[in-house]
C-alpha positions, 0 to 999 in steps of 0.5 A: 137337166138340159143344162147337164146334157149340154155340159156333158156333150161339150166335155165329151166333144173337148175330150174327143178333139184333144185325143186328135192332138196327141197323134202325129199331125196330118197334112191338111187335104186341099179343099175342093172349090165346090165345097168351099162355095158350098160352105160359104152359102151355108155360112150366108144362110145361117147369118140370114136365118140368125138375122131373122131370128133376132128380128123376130125374137130379139129385143130392139125395144122399138114400138112397132115390134111389140105384138100389141094385137096378140097382147090385146087378144090374150087379155081379152077377158081382163079388157072386156073385149066384146065378141065383135072387137075380138072378131075385128082384132083377129081379122087385123092380125090375120090380115097383117100376117098374110101381108108379112108372109107375102112381103117376106116371100118377095124380099127373099126373091129380091135378095136372091136377085141381088146375090145373082147381080153381085156375082156377075163381073162387072157388077150392073150398078143400075140394076143392083141399085134398083133391087136394093131400093125395092128391098128397102121398100118392102122392108118399109112397107112391112113396118108401116103396115104393122104400125097401121094394123096396131093403130087400127087395133087401138082404134077399136078400143074404148078409153077404159079398155085403153087405160087397162091395156096401158096398165097391163103393159107399161112398156107399151106407150099410148098413142100421142094426142095431136099437138095443139097446132095440128088439126084434129082428125075427123074422128076427134072432132065428133063427140065421143059415142056412148 
């Protein structure tokens, strides 16, 4: 139904636009500078918005982009998660979401500062460089925080649960064991708990 409505809207739009072509051409009016600047801001906002949508819903295929904790929680019965595991997973997810919201707000402020610095003539390169590095650090901090939360979530699972989760989500790669030349972590030195 939505497909037909969209097609109908597009056809009406084209027909309405073609009626204007049959009339005599009208000389274009000059566009006020304020309107031009406003249009540029709208375009930048749309590009920023579409970029965020792509980051959120796009398929980049990288390991840290997958919502592993949410997948674990949605399969809690299948994985036979205990109430304590569910509570800890929810805490990890909520903590990361809070961090992501704060980080996103800080990043937006830094991006506004960058835009302001770019509008000045001449551009103060030292300040601009500092703000750009701050922006990239915020992005990196968010990625590291996400991976850290996922690893903490995986650490809550036992071997059987990890195996079941891997079977449910073949695209999610399991954690790699350390190489023989690397020192095992303190948790790997201890005998497994029952």
